[in-house]
C-alpha positions in Angstrom: 7.5 41.1 -13.0 9.8 42.8 -15.0 10.4 45.0 -11.7 11.3 42.1 -9.7 13.7 40.4 -12.2 16.4 43.1 -13.0 17.9 43.5 -9.2 18.1 40.3 -8.9 20.3 40.1 -11.9 22.1 43.3 -10.9 23.0 41.7 -7.6 23.8 38.2 -9.3 26.5 40.2 -11.7 27.9 41.9 -8.6 28.4 38.9 -7.0 29.9 36.7 -10.6 32.7 39.5 -10.3 33.1 39.7 -7.0 33.9 35.7 -6.8 36.0 35.6 -9.6 38.0 38.8 -7.9 37.9 37.4 -4.9 41.5 35.2 -4.3 43.2 38.2 -6.1 41.6 40.7 -3.5 42.7 37.9 -0.3 46.8 37.9 -1.7 46.5 41.4 -2.8 49.5 43.6 -1.5 46.9 46.7 -0.8 43.8 47.2 -1.5 42.2 50.8 -2.3 38.3 51.9 -2.1 36.8 55.1 -3.7 34.8 57.0 -5.8 34.4 57.9 -9.3 32.6 60.0 -12.0 32.4 58.5 -15.6 31.4 60.3 -19.5 29.9 57.7 -21.4 29.5 58.1 -24.6 27.2 55.8 -26.8 25.8 55.6 -30.0 25.9 59.1 -31.8 22.7 58.5 -34.2 20.5 57.4 -30.7 20.2 60.5 -28.6 19.4 58.6 -25.6 23.3 57.6 -25.8 24.6 59.8 -27.3 26.1 60.9 -23.6 25.5 60.6 -20.3 27.4 60.7 -17.4 27.5 58.2 -14.0 28.5 58.0 -10.5 29.5 54.9 -8.6 32.2 53.1 -6.3 35.1 51.1 -7.3 37.8 48.5 -5.3 41.0 48.6 -6.6 43.7 45.4 -5.4 47.2 45.4 -6.3 48.7 42.7 -6.8 51.6 43.0 -8.0 54.0 46.1 -8.4 52.7 46.2 -12.2 49.2 44.5 -11.8 45.9 45.7 -10.3 42.3 44.6 -10.5 39.0 47.2 -10.4 35.7 46.1 -9.7 33.7 49.2 -10.4 29.7 49.9 -10.5 27.8 53.0 -12.3 24.1 54.6 -11.5 22.4 57.0 -13.7 18.8 57.4 -13.0 17.1 59.6 -15.7 13.2 61.2 -16.7 12.0 61.9 -19.5 10.5 65.6 -20.4 6.8 65.2 -20.5 7.8 62.9 -17.0 6.3 59.7 -18.1 9.4 58.0 -18.9 12.2 56.9 -16.2 15.2 55.1 -16.9 17.6 53.7 -14.5 21.0 51.9 -16.0 23.6 50.6 -13.9 27.0 49.6 -15.6 29.1 46.7 -14.1 33.0 46.5 -15.0 36.1 44.3 -14.0 39.1 45.2 -14.8 42.4 44.0 -15.3 45.1 46.8 -15.3 48.8 46.3 -16.3 51.0 49.0 -15.6 54.8 50.1 -17.0 57.1 51.6 -14.5 55.8 52.6 -11.1 55.9 56.1 -10.1 54.7 58.9 -8.7 52.2 59.1 -12.1 51.8 55.4 -13.6 50.3 54.8 -16.9 48.3 52.1 -17.2 46.3 49.6 -19.8 43.7 48.0 -18.9 40.8 45.3 -20.0 37.9 43.3 -18.8 34.1 42.6 -19.1 31.4 44.5 -18.4 27.7 44.4 -17.6 25.2 46.8 -18.2 21.4 47.1 -17.4 18.5 49.2 -17.7 15.6 49.2 -16.5 12.8 51.3 -18.1 9.3 52.1 -16.0 6.6 54.0 -17.8 4.2 56.6 -15.6 1.3 58.3 -15.4 1.6 60.5 -13.0 2.9 59.0 -10.1 2.1 55.1 -11.4 3.9 52.9 -12.8 2.2 51.7 -16.0 5.0 49.3 -17.7 8.3 48.5 -16.7 11.1 46.0 -19.5 14.1 45.5 -18.8 17.5 44.8 -21.0 21.2 43.4 -19.7 24.2 43.4 -22.4 27.6 41.7 -21.0 30.7 42.3 -23.5 34.1 42.9 -22.8 36.3 46.7 -22.8 39.7 47.6 -23.5 41.5 51.1 -22.8 44.6 52.9 -21.2 45.1 55.8 -18.4 47.2 57.3 -15.5 47.4 57.1 -12.1 48.8 60.2 -9.7 49.4 59.4 -6.3 49.2 61.4 -4.2 51.3 60.6 -0.7 50.8 56.8 0.2 47.4 55.9 0.5 45.3 57.6 -1.9 45.4 58.3 -5.6 43.4 59.8 -8.1 43.1 58.0 -12.1 41.7 59.2 -15.6 41.1 56.7 -18.2 39.4 56.4 -21.5 38.0 53.0 -22.0 36.2 51.5 -25.4 32.7 49.6 -24.3 31.2 46.4 -25.8 34.0 45.5 -27.9 33.1 42.8 -30.8 35.7 40.7 -32.5 34.6 39.0 -35.4 31.6 40.6 -36.5 30.2 43.9 -38.5 28.4 45.2 -35.1 29.2 48.6 -33.2 31.1 51.2 -34.6 34.8 50.1 -36.8 37.6 50.6 -35.2 37.2 49.8 -31.3 40.7 50.8 -30.5 42.6 53.4 -33.0 45.9 53.2 -32.6 48.1 54.5 -35.7 48.8 51.5 -37.7 47.1 49.1 -36.5 44.1 49.2 -39.4 45.2 46.3 -40.7 45.1 44.2 -38.0 41.8 45.6 -36.8 40.0 45.3 -40.3 41.1 41.1 -40.5 39.8 40.5 -36.7 37.0 42.9 -38.0 37.1 44.5 -34.5 34.2 46.8 -33.5 32.7 48.7 -30.6 29.2 49.9 -28.6 30.5 53.0 -27.1 33.4 54.5 -24.7 33.7 56.5 -21.9 36.0 58.9 -20.1 36.4 57.6 -16.0 38.1 60.1 -13.0 38.1 58.6 -9.9 39.8 58.9 -6.1 40.9 55.4 -4.6 42.2 55.6 -0.7 44.3 52.5 -0.2 44.5 50.8 3.6 
Protein backbone atom coordinates (compact mmCIF):
# COMPACT_ATOMS: atom_id res chain seq x y z
CA UNK A 1 0.00 0.00 0.00
CA UNK A 2 2.87 2.39 0.73
CA UNK A 3 4.04 2.00 -2.87
CA UNK A 4 0.68 3.30 -4.08
CA UNK A 5 0.57 6.29 -1.72
CA UNK A 6 3.99 7.84 -2.17
CA UNK A 7 3.49 9.09 -5.73
CA UNK A 8 0.21 10.90 -5.00
CA UNK A 9 1.91 12.59 -2.05
CA UNK A 10 4.74 13.88 -4.24
CA UNK A 11 2.26 14.94 -6.93
CA UNK A 12 0.10 16.71 -4.33
CA UNK A 13 3.07 18.71 -3.05
CA UNK A 14 3.99 19.78 -6.58
CA UNK A 15 0.41 20.87 -7.19
CA UNK A 16 0.26 22.73 -3.86
CA UNK A 17 3.53 24.57 -4.48
CA UNK A 18 2.44 25.40 -8.03
CA UNK A 19 -0.88 26.80 -6.82
CA UNK A 20 0.87 29.00 -4.27
CA UNK A 21 3.17 30.38 -6.98
CA UNK A 22 0.60 30.52 -9.81
CA UNK A 23 -0.59 34.15 -9.29
CA UNK A 24 3.00 35.38 -9.29
CA UNK A 25 3.90 33.24 -12.30
CA UNK A 26 1.00 34.67 -14.29
CA UNK A 27 2.00 38.26 -13.49
CA UNK A 28 5.75 37.64 -13.81
CA UNK A 29 7.81 39.85 -16.09
CA UNK A 30 9.82 36.88 -17.37
CA UNK A 31 9.59 33.12 -16.81
CA UNK A 32 12.49 30.72 -17.21
CA UNK A 33 12.87 26.95 -17.21
CA UNK A 34 16.02 25.02 -16.51
CA UNK A 35 17.86 22.22 -14.81
CA UNK A 36 20.10 21.94 -11.77
CA UNK A 37 22.41 19.65 -9.86
CA UNK A 38 22.59 19.69 -6.06
CA UNK A 39 25.17 18.39 -3.63
CA UNK A 40 23.30 17.71 -0.41
CA UNK A 41 24.82 17.26 3.03
CA UNK A 42 22.66 15.84 5.79
CA UNK A 43 23.56 14.56 9.24
CA UNK A 44 27.29 13.71 9.21
CA UNK A 45 26.63 10.97 11.76
CA UNK A 46 24.49 9.10 9.20
CA UNK A 47 26.49 7.62 6.29
CA UNK A 48 23.43 7.57 4.02
CA UNK A 49 22.87 11.31 4.38
CA UNK A 50 26.43 12.59 4.77
CA UNK A 51 26.60 13.57 1.09
CA UNK A 52 24.49 12.96 -2.01
CA UNK A 53 24.02 14.28 -5.54
CA UNK A 54 20.61 15.13 -6.96
CA UNK A 55 19.52 16.14 -10.47
CA UNK A 56 16.37 18.11 -11.16
CA UNK A 57 14.37 20.80 -12.93
CA UNK A 58 13.27 24.29 -11.98
CA UNK A 59 11.05 27.23 -12.91
CA UNK A 60 12.13 30.79 -12.10
CA UNK A 61 9.79 33.77 -12.46
CA UNK A 62 11.15 37.32 -12.33
CA UNK A 63 8.33 39.16 -10.57
CA UNK A 64 10.16 42.51 -10.28
CA UNK A 65 13.69 43.90 -10.84
CA UNK A 66 14.68 42.75 -7.35
CA UNK A 67 12.52 39.67 -6.70
CA UNK A 68 11.99 36.25 -8.24
CA UNK A 69 10.19 33.04 -7.37
CA UNK A 70 11.56 29.56 -7.88
CA UNK A 71 9.95 26.11 -7.87
CA UNK A 72 12.44 23.23 -8.05
CA UNK A 73 12.25 19.45 -7.87
CA UNK A 74 15.10 16.98 -7.53
CA UNK A 75 15.52 13.21 -7.81
CA UNK A 76 18.00 10.60 -6.58
CA UNK A 77 17.88 6.79 -6.73
CA UNK A 78 20.42 4.53 -5.03
CA UNK A 79 20.77 0.80 -4.39
CA UNK A 80 22.97 -0.65 -1.66
CA UNK A 81 25.96 -2.86 -2.47
CA UNK A 82 24.10 -6.03 -1.57
CA UNK A 83 21.27 -5.13 -3.98
CA UNK A 84 18.75 -5.65 -1.17
CA UNK A 85 17.54 -2.06 -0.71
CA UNK A 86 16.66 0.65 -3.21
CA UNK A 87 16.06 4.27 -2.10
CA UNK A 88 14.35 7.07 -4.02
CA UNK A 89 14.50 10.68 -2.75
CA UNK A 90 12.40 13.54 -4.16
CA UNK A 91 12.99 17.03 -2.68
CA UNK A 92 10.64 19.87 -3.73
CA UNK A 93 11.36 23.51 -2.85
CA UNK A 94 9.47 26.76 -3.35
CA UNK A 95 11.67 29.83 -2.80
CA UNK A 96 11.58 33.61 -2.82
CA UNK A 97 14.76 35.25 -4.15
CA UNK A 98 15.67 38.82 -3.14
CA UNK A 99 18.34 40.61 -5.18
CA UNK A 100 20.47 43.59 -4.22
CA UNK A 101 21.66 45.35 -7.37
CA UNK A 102 20.78 43.71 -10.67
CA UNK A 103 23.73 43.47 -13.07
CA UNK A 104 25.51 40.91 -15.22
CA UNK A 105 26.46 39.22 -11.93
CA UNK A 106 23.76 39.56 -9.26
CA UNK A 107 23.82 38.35 -5.66
CA UNK A 108 20.68 37.24 -3.87
CA UNK A 109 19.36 35.82 -0.63
CA UNK A 110 16.60 33.24 -0.63
CA UNK A 111 14.13 31.56 1.66
CA UNK A 112 11.13 29.30 1.38
CA UNK A 113 9.54 25.97 2.17
CA UNK A 114 10.48 22.47 1.12
CA UNK A 115 8.90 19.03 1.00
CA UNK A 116 11.24 16.04 1.20
CA UNK A 117 10.05 12.55 0.30
CA UNK A 118 11.83 9.23 0.54
CA UNK A 119 10.75 5.74 -0.52
CA UNK A 120 12.76 2.68 0.48
CA UNK A 121 12.15 -0.67 -1.25
CA UNK A 122 13.49 -3.91 0.21
CA UNK A 123 14.48 -6.33 -2.54
CA UNK A 124 14.80 -10.08 -2.99
CA UNK A 125 16.34 -10.39 -6.41
CA UNK A 126 13.98 -8.55 -8.77
CA UNK A 127 11.08 -8.76 -6.31
CA UNK A 128 10.13 -5.94 -3.93
CA UNK A 129 9.30 -7.56 -0.61
CA UNK A 130 8.41 -4.43 1.40
CA UNK A 131 8.25 -0.66 1.00
CA UNK A 132 8.44 2.19 3.50
CA UNK A 133 7.94 5.91 2.88
CA UNK A 134 8.78 9.05 4.83
CA UNK A 135 8.01 12.73 4.26
CA UNK A 136 9.23 15.95 5.87
CA UNK A 137 8.25 19.56 5.43
CA UNK A 138 10.52 22.39 6.52
CA UNK A 139 11.95 25.81 5.77
CA UNK A 140 15.20 26.69 4.03
CA UNK A 141 17.33 29.81 3.59
CA UNK A 142 20.57 30.72 1.89
CA UNK A 143 22.41 32.99 -0.50
CA UNK A 144 23.74 32.78 -4.03
CA UNK A 145 24.83 34.45 -7.23
CA UNK A 146 23.41 34.59 -10.76
CA UNK A 147 25.44 35.27 -13.93
CA UNK A 148 23.69 36.43 -17.11
CA UNK A 149 24.57 34.66 -20.36
CA UNK A 150 23.08 37.11 -22.83
CA UNK A 151 19.45 38.21 -22.66
CA UNK A 152 17.77 34.84 -22.31
CA UNK A 153 19.94 32.63 -20.09
CA UNK A 154 21.58 32.62 -16.69
CA UNK A 155 23.68 30.29 -14.57
CA UNK A 156 23.44 30.33 -10.78
CA UNK A 157 25.12 28.85 -7.75
CA UNK A 158 23.72 29.04 -4.23
CA UNK A 159 24.08 27.52 -0.79
CA UNK A 160 21.01 26.61 1.25
CA UNK A 161 20.38 25.39 4.78
CA UNK A 162 17.42 23.00 4.86
CA UNK A 163 14.86 21.92 7.44
CA UNK A 164 15.55 24.95 9.62
CA UNK A 165 14.14 24.85 13.15
CA UNK A 166 13.20 27.80 15.34
CA UNK A 167 12.59 27.50 19.06
CA UNK A 168 13.66 23.90 19.54
CA UNK A 169 16.82 21.84 19.78
CA UNK A 170 16.28 19.73 16.64
CA UNK A 171 19.03 19.51 14.03
CA UNK A 172 22.51 20.97 14.08
CA UNK A 173 22.95 24.28 15.93
CA UNK A 174 23.71 27.46 14.02
CA UNK A 175 21.63 27.17 10.86
CA UNK A 176 23.00 30.40 9.36
CA UNK A 177 26.62 30.86 10.55
CA UNK A 178 26.90 34.60 9.84
CA UNK A 179 29.59 36.32 11.93
CA UNK A 180 28.13 38.41 14.73
CA UNK A 181 24.73 36.67 14.82
CA UNK A 182 25.59 33.92 17.31
CA UNK A 183 23.72 35.53 20.20
CA UNK A 184 20.57 36.06 18.12
CA UNK A 185 20.69 32.46 16.88
CA UNK A 186 21.01 31.19 20.43
CA UNK A 187 17.98 33.22 21.52
CA UNK A 188 15.96 31.94 18.58
CA UNK A 189 17.31 28.39 19.12
CA UNK A 190 18.11 28.24 15.42
CA UNK A 191 19.17 24.88 13.99
CA UNK A 192 19.02 22.88 10.77
CA UNK A 193 19.08 19.29 9.51
CA UNK A 194 21.22 19.69 6.41
CA UNK A 195 22.62 21.96 3.71
CA UNK A 196 23.08 21.92 -0.05
CA UNK A 197 25.06 23.48 -2.89
CA UNK A 198 22.97 23.98 -6.02
CA UNK A 199 24.14 24.95 -9.51
CA UNK A 200 21.79 25.43 -12.42
CA UNK A 201 21.06 26.92 -15.83
CA UNK A 202 17.83 28.78 -16.66
CA UNK A 203 16.52 29.74 -20.11
CA UNK A 204 14.09 32.70 -20.14
CA UNK A 205 11.30 33.33 -22.63
